[in-house]
C-alpha positions as YAML, in Angstrom:
chain: A
units: angstrom
residues:
- id: 1
  name: UNK
  ca: [-21.56, -105.27, 22.57]
- id: 2
  name: UNK
  ca: [-21.36, -102.54, 25.24]
- id: 3
  name: UNK
  ca: [-19.21, -99.49, 25.59]
- id: 4
  name: UNK
  ca: [-16.56, -99.73, 28.33]
- id: 5
  name: UNK
  ca: [-15.82, -96.50, 30.21]
- id: 6
  name: UNK
  ca: [-12.56, -96.10, 32.10]
- id: 7
  name: UNK
  ca: [-12.63, -93.07, 34.39]
- id: 8
  name: UNK
  ca: [-9.61, -91.58, 36.18]
- id: 9
  name: UNK
  ca: [-8.85, -88.39, 38.11]
- id: 10
  name: UNK
  ca: [-6.35, -85.87, 36.76]
- id: 11
  name: UNK
  ca: [-5.22, -82.27, 37.29]
- id: 12
  name: UNK
  ca: [-6.70, -80.82, 40.47]
- id: 13
  name: UNK
  ca: [-10.33, -81.82, 40.02]
- id: 14
  name: UNK
  ca: [-10.84, -83.10, 36.46]
- id: 15
  name: UNK
  ca: [-11.88, -86.55, 35.38]
- id: 16
  name: UNK
  ca: [-10.51, -88.19, 32.27]
- id: 17
  name: UNK
  ca: [-12.46, -90.80, 30.31]
- id: 18
  name: UNK
  ca: [-11.14, -93.48, 27.99]
- id: 19
  name: UNK
  ca: [-13.87, -95.40, 26.21]
- id: 20
  name: UNK
  ca: [-13.71, -98.63, 24.23]
- id: 21
  name: UNK
  ca: [-16.23, -100.03, 21.78]
- id: 22
  name: UNK
  ca: [-16.00, -103.71, 22.68]
- id: 23
  name: UNK
  ca: [-17.34, -104.93, 19.35]
- id: 24
  name: UNK
  ca: [-14.49, -103.38, 17.38]
- id: 25
  name: UNK
  ca: [-11.85, -102.68, 20.02]
- id: 26
  name: UNK
  ca: [-11.71, -99.04, 18.93]
- id: 27
  name: UNK
  ca: [-10.86, -96.58, 21.69]
- id: 28
  name: UNK
  ca: [-11.52, -92.88, 22.22]
- id: 29
  name: UNK
  ca: [-10.67, -90.24, 24.77]
- id: 30
  name: UNK
  ca: [-13.30, -87.75, 25.91]
- id: 31
  name: UNK
  ca: [-11.38, -84.46, 25.97]
- id: 32
  name: UNK
  ca: [-7.66, -84.19, 26.76]
- id: 33
  name: UNK
  ca: [-7.26, -82.60, 30.19]
- id: 34
  name: UNK
  ca: [-3.89, -84.15, 31.05]
- id: 35
  name: UNK
  ca: [-1.63, -85.63, 28.37]
- id: 36
  name: UNK
  ca: [0.61, -87.53, 30.76]
- id: 37
  name: UNK
  ca: [-2.25, -89.08, 32.68]
- id: 38
  name: UNK
  ca: [-4.05, -90.12, 29.50]
- id: 39
  name: UNK
  ca: [-0.95, -91.77, 28.04]
- id: 40
  name: UNK
  ca: [-0.27, -93.61, 31.31]
- id: 41
  name: UNK
  ca: [-3.82, -94.92, 31.48]
- id: 42
  name: UNK
  ca: [-3.65, -96.09, 27.86]
- id: 43
  name: UNK
  ca: [-0.43, -97.95, 28.61]
- id: 44
  name: UNK
  ca: [-1.87, -99.54, 31.75]
- id: 45
  name: UNK
  ca: [-4.96, -100.70, 29.87]
- id: 46
  name: UNK
  ca: [-2.92, -101.72, 26.80]
- id: 47
  name: UNK
  ca: [-5.33, -99.75, 24.61]
- id: 48
  name: UNK
  ca: [-4.45, -97.95, 21.39]
- id: 49
  name: UNK
  ca: [-6.12, -94.57, 20.99]
- id: 50
  name: UNK
  ca: [-8.10, -94.08, 17.79]
- id: 51
  name: UNK
  ca: [-10.04, -90.89, 18.43]
- id: 52
  name: UNK
  ca: [-10.42, -87.82, 20.64]
- id: 53
  name: UNK
  ca: [-13.93, -86.47, 21.19]
- id: 54
  name: UNK
  ca: [-13.84, -82.87, 22.41]
- id: 55
  name: UNK
  ca: [-16.74, -81.19, 24.19]
- id: 56
  name: UNK
  ca: [-15.39, -77.62, 24.10]
- id: 57
  name: UNK
  ca: [-12.27, -75.53, 23.61]
- id: 58
  name: UNK
  ca: [-11.05, -74.82, 27.14]
- id: 59
  name: UNK
  ca: [-7.42, -75.87, 27.74]
- id: 60
  name: UNK
  ca: [-8.34, -78.39, 30.44]
- id: 61
  name: UNK
  ca: [-10.47, -80.14, 27.79]
- id: 62
  name: UNK
  ca: [-8.59, -79.69, 24.52]
- id: 63
  name: UNK
  ca: [-5.13, -78.64, 25.62]
- id: 64
  name: UNK
  ca: [-3.62, -82.08, 25.10]
- id: 65
  name: UNK
  ca: [-5.01, -82.59, 21.59]
- id: 66
  name: UNK
  ca: [-1.88, -81.81, 19.59]
- id: 67
  name: UNK
  ca: [0.55, -83.82, 21.72]
- id: 68
  name: UNK
  ca: [-1.70, -86.85, 21.99]
- id: 69
  name: UNK
  ca: [-2.41, -86.85, 18.27]
- id: 70
  name: UNK
  ca: [1.31, -86.60, 17.52]
- id: 71
  name: UNK
  ca: [2.08, -89.56, 19.77]
- id: 72
  name: UNK
  ca: [-0.86, -91.84, 18.95]
- id: 73
  name: UNK
  ca: [-1.90, -90.85, 15.43]
- id: 74
  name: UNK
  ca: [-5.53, -90.58, 16.51]
- id: 75
  name: UNK
  ca: [-8.13, -88.40, 14.82]
- id: 76
  name: UNK
  ca: [-9.93, -85.56, 16.58]
- id: 77
  name: UNK
  ca: [-13.60, -84.62, 16.43]
- id: 78
  name: UNK
  ca: [-15.20, -81.70, 18.19]
- id: 79
  name: UNK
  ca: [-17.06, -78.42, 17.84]
- id: 80
  name: UNK
  ca: [-15.57, -75.76, 15.60]
- id: 81
  name: UNK
  ca: [-14.55, -73.64, 18.60]
- id: 82
  name: UNK
  ca: [-11.81, -76.16, 19.45]
- id: 83
  name: UNK
  ca: [-9.81, -74.80, 16.51]
- id: 84
  name: UNK
  ca: [-9.11, -71.77, 18.70]
- id: 85
  name: UNK
  ca: [-6.36, -73.84, 20.33]
- id: 86
  name: UNK
  ca: [-5.83, -76.97, 18.17]
- id: 87
  name: UNK
  ca: [-6.77, -78.34, 14.73]
- id: 88
  name: UNK
  ca: [-9.67, -80.74, 14.24]
- id: 89
  name: UNK
  ca: [-9.97, -83.60, 11.78]
- id: 90
  name: UNK
  ca: [-13.76, -83.35, 11.90]
- id: 91
  name: UNK
  ca: [-15.97, -80.50, 13.04]
- id: 92
  name: UNK
  ca: [-19.25, -81.73, 14.52]
- id: 93
  name: UNK
  ca: [-22.44, -79.97, 15.53]
- id: 94
  name: UNK
  ca: [-25.89, -80.69, 16.97]
- id: 95
  name: UNK
  ca: [-27.57, -83.60, 15.22]
- id: 96
  name: UNK
  ca: [-24.38, -85.17, 13.87]
- id: 97
  name: UNK
  ca: [-23.47, -88.79, 14.58]
- id: 98
  name: UNK
  ca: [-19.94, -89.79, 15.55]
- id: 99
  name: UNK
  ca: [-19.20, -93.49, 15.23]
- id: 100
  name: UNK
  ca: [-16.66, -95.40, 17.29]
- id: 101
  name: UNK
  ca: [-16.87, -98.87, 15.84]
- id: 102
  name: UNK
  ca: [-20.44, -100.00, 16.47]
- id: 103
  name: UNK
  ca: [-21.09, -97.27, 19.05]
- id: 104
  name: UNK
  ca: [-22.95, -94.26, 17.63]
- id: 105
  name: UNK
  ca: [-22.78, -91.00, 19.56]
- id: 106
  name: UNK
  ca: [-25.43, -88.37, 18.99]
- id: 107
  name: UNK
  ca: [-23.99, -84.85, 19.17]
- id: 108
  name: UNK
  ca: [-26.12, -82.56, 21.35]
- id: 109
  name: UNK
  ca: [-25.82, -78.77, 21.42]
- id: 110
  name: UNK
  ca: [-25.05, -77.88, 25.03]
- id: 111
  name: UNK
  ca: [-23.78, -74.33, 24.62]
- id: 112
  name: UNK
  ca: [-23.72, -71.81, 27.45]
- id: 113
  name: UNK
  ca: [-20.50, -72.54, 29.32]
- id: 114
  name: UNK
  ca: [-18.88, -71.86, 25.96]
- id: 115
  name: UNK
  ca: [-20.87, -70.90, 22.89]
- id: 116
  name: UNK
  ca: [-20.16, -74.11, 20.95]
- id: 117
  name: UNK
  ca: [-20.08, -76.65, 23.77]
- id: 118
  name: UNK
  ca: [-21.46, -80.07, 22.82]
- id: 119
  name: UNK
  ca: [-22.29, -83.35, 24.56]
- id: 120
  name: UNK
  ca: [-22.08, -86.91, 23.24]
- id: 121
  name: UNK
  ca: [-24.92, -89.38, 23.85]
- id: 122
  name: UNK
  ca: [-24.70, -93.12, 23.26]
- id: 123
  name: UNK
  ca: [-28.38, -94.07, 23.08]
- id: 124
  name: UNK
  ca: [-27.79, -97.82, 22.95]
- id: 125
  name: UNK
  ca: [-25.90, -97.84, 26.25]
- id: 126
  name: UNK
  ca: [-27.63, -94.75, 27.67]
- id: 127
  name: UNK
  ca: [-24.38, -92.97, 28.41]
- id: 128
  name: UNK
  ca: [-23.76, -89.23, 28.04]
- id: 129
  name: UNK
  ca: [-20.51, -87.30, 28.21]
- id: 130
  name: UNK
  ca: [-21.47, -83.74, 29.06]
- id: 131
  name: UNK
  ca: [-18.19, -81.92, 29.69]
- id: 132
  name: UNK
  ca: [-18.83, -78.77, 31.72]
- id: 133
  name: UNK
  ca: [-22.51, -78.27, 30.93]
- id: 134
  name: UNK
  ca: [-24.15, -80.42, 33.60]
- id: 135
  name: UNK
  ca: [-22.47, -81.43, 36.86]
- id: 136
  name: UNK
  ca: [-23.63, -83.56, 39.74]
- id: 137
  name: UNK
  ca: [-25.84, -81.02, 41.55]
- id: 138
  name: UNK
  ca: [-24.47, -78.25, 39.36]
- id: 139
  name: UNK
  ca: [-23.91, -76.74, 35.93]
- id: 140
  name: UNK
  ca: [-21.12, -74.85, 34.22]
- id: 141
  name: UNK
  ca: [-20.48, -71.16, 34.63]
- id: 142
  name: UNK
  ca: [-21.73, -68.92, 31.83]
- id: 143
  name: UNK
  ca: [-18.35, -67.83, 30.50]
- id: 144
  name: UNK
  ca: [-19.61, -67.14, 26.98]
- id: 145
  name: UNK
  ca: [-23.29, -67.93, 26.66]
- id: 146
  name: UNK
  ca: [-26.49, -66.56, 28.15]
- id: 147
  name: UNK
  ca: [-28.80, -67.97, 30.77]
- id: 148
  name: UNK
  ca: [-31.37, -68.62, 28.05]
- id: 149
  name: UNK
  ca: [-28.86, -70.61, 26.00]
- id: 150
  name: UNK
  ca: [-27.72, -72.68, 28.98]
- id: 151
  name: UNK
  ca: [-31.28, -73.34, 30.11]
- id: 152
  name: UNK
  ca: [-32.16, -74.64, 26.65]
- id: 153
  name: UNK
  ca: [-29.05, -76.83, 26.71]
- id: 154
  name: UNK
  ca: [-29.92, -78.25, 30.11]
- id: 155
  name: UNK
  ca: [-33.44, -79.01, 28.89]
- id: 156
  name: UNK
  ca: [-32.02, -81.01, 25.98]
- id: 157
  name: UNK
  ca: [-29.99, -83.07, 28.43]
- id: 158
  name: UNK
  ca: [-32.92, -83.41, 30.85]
- id: 159
  name: UNK
  ca: [-34.96, -84.88, 27.98]
- id: 160
  name: UNK
  ca: [-32.65, -87.90, 27.82]
- id: 161
  name: UNK
  ca: [-33.90, -91.08, 29.53]
- id: 162
  name: UNK
  ca: [-33.81, -90.86, 33.32]
- id: 163
  name: UNK
  ca: [-31.52, -93.88, 33.55]
- id: 164
  name: UNK
  ca: [-28.87, -92.26, 31.34]
- id: 165
  name: UNK
  ca: [-25.48, -92.41, 33.03]
- id: 166
  name: UNK
  ca: [-23.93, -88.93, 32.98]
- id: 167
  name: UNK
  ca: [-20.17, -88.46, 32.98]
- id: 168
  name: UNK
  ca: [-19.27, -84.87, 33.83]
- id: 169
  name: UNK
  ca: [-15.74, -83.56, 33.78]
- id: 170
  name: UNK
  ca: [-15.08, -82.28, 37.32]
- id: 171
  name: UNK
  ca: [-15.40, -83.33, 40.96]
- id: 172
  name: UNK
  ca: [-17.32, -80.28, 42.15]
- id: 173
  name: UNK
  ca: [-20.14, -82.12, 43.87]
- id: 174
  name: UNK
  ca: [-19.52, -81.31, 47.54]
- id: 175
  name: UNK
  ca: [-19.36, -77.56, 46.88]
- id: 176
  name: UNK
  ca: [-22.37, -77.86, 44.59]
- id: 177
  name: UNK
  ca: [-24.26, -79.62, 47.38]
- id: 178
  name: UNK
  ca: [-23.50, -76.88, 49.87]
- id: 179
  name: UNK
  ca: [-24.93, -74.31, 47.49]
- id: 180
  name: UNK
  ca: [-27.94, -76.47, 46.63]
- id: 181
  name: UNK
  ca: [-28.87, -76.71, 50.31]
- id: 182
  name: UNK
  ca: [-28.88, -72.92, 50.51]
- id: 183
  name: UNK
  ca: [-31.68, -72.60, 47.94]
- id: 184
  name: UNK
  ca: [-33.58, -75.89, 48.21]
- id: 185
  name: UNK
  ca: [-34.84, -77.73, 51.28]
- id: 186
  name: UNK
  ca: [-36.29, -80.79, 49.56]
- id: 187
  name: UNK
  ca: [-35.88, -84.07, 51.51]
- id: 188
  name: UNK
  ca: [-34.38, -85.78, 48.46]
- id: 189
  name: UNK
  ca: [-31.66, -83.15, 48.22]
- id: 190
  name: UNK
  ca: [-30.88, -83.31, 51.94]
- id: 191
  name: UNK
  ca: [-30.47, -87.07, 51.76]
- id: 192
  name: UNK
  ca: [-28.29, -86.89, 48.68]
- id: 193
  name: UNK
  ca: [-26.13, -84.13, 50.13]
- id: 194
  name: UNK
  ca: [-25.37, -86.16, 53.23]
- id: 195
  name: UNK
  ca: [-24.41, -89.13, 51.06]
- id: 196
  name: UNK
  ca: [-22.13, -86.88, 49.00]
- id: 197
  name: UNK
  ca: [-20.39, -85.39, 52.04]
- id: 198
  name: UNK
  ca: [-19.81, -88.86, 53.45]
- id: 199
  name: UNK
  ca: [-18.48, -90.16, 50.13]
- id: 200
  name: UNK
  ca: [-16.03, -87.29, 49.79]
- id: 201
  name: UNK
  ca: [-14.83, -87.84, 53.35]
- id: 202
  name: UNK
  ca: [-13.93, -91.34, 52.17]
- id: 203
  name: UNK
  ca: [-12.26, -89.82, 49.08]
- id: 204
  name: UNK
  ca: [-14.80, -91.55, 46.83]
- id: 205
  name: UNK
  ca: [-15.90, -90.18, 43.46]
- id: 206
  name: UNK
  ca: [-19.39, -88.72, 43.00]
- id: 207
  name: UNK
  ca: [-19.26, -89.02, 39.20]
- id: 208
  name: UNK
  ca: [-21.01, -90.46, 37.24]
- id: 209
  name: UNK
  ca: [-24.55, -89.44, 38.06]
- id: 210
  name: UNK
  ca: [-27.84, -90.00, 36.20]
- id: 211
  name: UNK
  ca: [-30.33, -87.76, 34.46]
- id: 212
  name: UNK
  ca: [-33.11, -88.89, 36.78]
- id: 213
  name: UNK
  ca: [-31.10, -88.09, 39.92]
- id: 214
  name: UNK
  ca: [-30.20, -84.65, 38.60]
- id: 215
  name: UNK
  ca: [-33.78, -83.86, 37.66]
- id: 216
  name: UNK
  ca: [-34.85, -84.77, 41.20]
- id: 217
  name: UNK
  ca: [-32.18, -82.83, 43.12]
- id: 218
  name: UNK
  ca: [-30.09, -80.47, 40.94]
- id: 219
  name: UNK
  ca: [-31.11, -76.86, 41.70]
- id: 220
  name: UNK
  ca: [-30.29, -75.74, 38.17]
- id: 221
  name: UNK
  ca: [-32.71, -78.23, 36.64]
- id: 222
  name: UNK
  ca: [-35.23, -77.41, 39.40]
- id: 223
  name: UNK
  ca: [-34.82, -73.66, 38.94]
- id: 224
  name: UNK
  ca: [-38.49, -72.89, 38.11]
- id: 225
  name: UNK
  ca: [-39.50, -74.52, 41.41]
- id: 226
  name: UNK
  ca: [-36.96, -72.43, 43.31]
- id: 227
  name: UNK
  ca: [-37.69, -69.09, 41.67]
- id: 228
  name: UNK
  ca: [-39.12, -67.48, 44.80]
- id: 229
  name: UNK
  ca: [-36.08, -68.54, 46.81]
- id: 230
  name: UNK
  ca: [-33.75, -66.59, 44.49]
- id: 231
  name: UNK
  ca: [-35.89, -63.50, 43.92]
- id: 232
  name: UNK
  ca: [-37.32, -64.59, 40.58]
- id: 233
  name: UNK
  ca: [-40.93, -65.40, 41.44]
- id: 234
  name: UNK
  ca: [-43.17, -65.22, 38.39]
- id: 235
  name: UNK
  ca: [-40.26, -64.99, 35.96]
- id: 236
  name: UNK
  ca: [-39.89, -67.24, 32.90]
- id: 237
  name: UNK
  ca: [-38.02, -70.48, 33.48]
- id: 238
  name: UNK
  ca: [-34.80, -69.25, 31.87]
- id: 239
  name: UNK
  ca: [-34.85, -66.15, 34.08]
- id: 240
  name: UNK
  ca: [-35.32, -68.32, 37.16]
- id: 241
  name: UNK
  ca: [-32.39, -70.43, 36.04]
- id: 242
  name: UNK
  ca: [-30.31, -67.29, 35.55]
- id: 243
  name: UNK
  ca: [-31.12, -66.20, 39.09]
- id: 244
  name: UNK
  ca: [-30.04, -69.56, 40.50]
- id: 245
  name: UNK
  ca: [-26.83, -69.39, 38.45]
- id: 246
  name: UNK
  ca: [-26.13, -65.87, 39.71]
- id: 247
  name: UNK
  ca: [-26.74, -66.99, 43.29]
- id: 248
  name: UNK
  ca: [-24.20, -69.78, 42.83]
- id: 249
  name: UNK
  ca: [-21.66, -67.38, 41.35]
- id: 250
  name: UNK
  ca: [-21.96, -65.23, 44.50]
- id: 251
  name: UNK
  ca: [-22.16, -68.12, 46.99]
- id: 252
  name: UNK
  ca: [-19.37, -68.27, 49.54]
- id: 253
  name: UNK
  ca: [-20.57, -71.11, 51.75]
...
């Protein structure tokens, strides 16, 4: 039976995700950005929370762990770095499997935004929860890792099937699109950007996305093709990516 994903906005630009393995009825929360919002959504859905799956340690991803665990009695799995702000019941790393009933999540190293950042991939349903590593038309800032580390992480995600549905944690897509248009003039990107701007005018979400769509239009995954546009012609792929990331950091459009 499939995995049900319930998405909801919270904080200023985060998305929360409650997921339910329909075969067992077990429910998990991907990160804990907003305790109140998560508890309200659980009550509305009449779901009992069994597990929290953390992607990284930042407070808008793990800050609600302790309160939600105290209220629901759930268990918490995540990378070791989460213990910087809250205890874990299970530390997980690249290659581990986390089971939610009959749904098996592969843990993927996606460090770069933070050193220990991970993603969760449900191969049976082709669903990935990527936290702040990959965004629609974007990627996370390099707060702790290097360009080389983030490029390797993005390549691991890009290797997933093109029809993988990607749930990223923030609604950054319109600003990402404006930057993308400054470094890439591909027709596919121009078309997608116009669709994004129109959707946001209607206050519609632009998450989830897909791996295939990101490979076709995301400037961070297309960095080697854009190297000359960002002053990195002839550089290795990771260096080209780093140049695109630096250009985004300095972009004021």
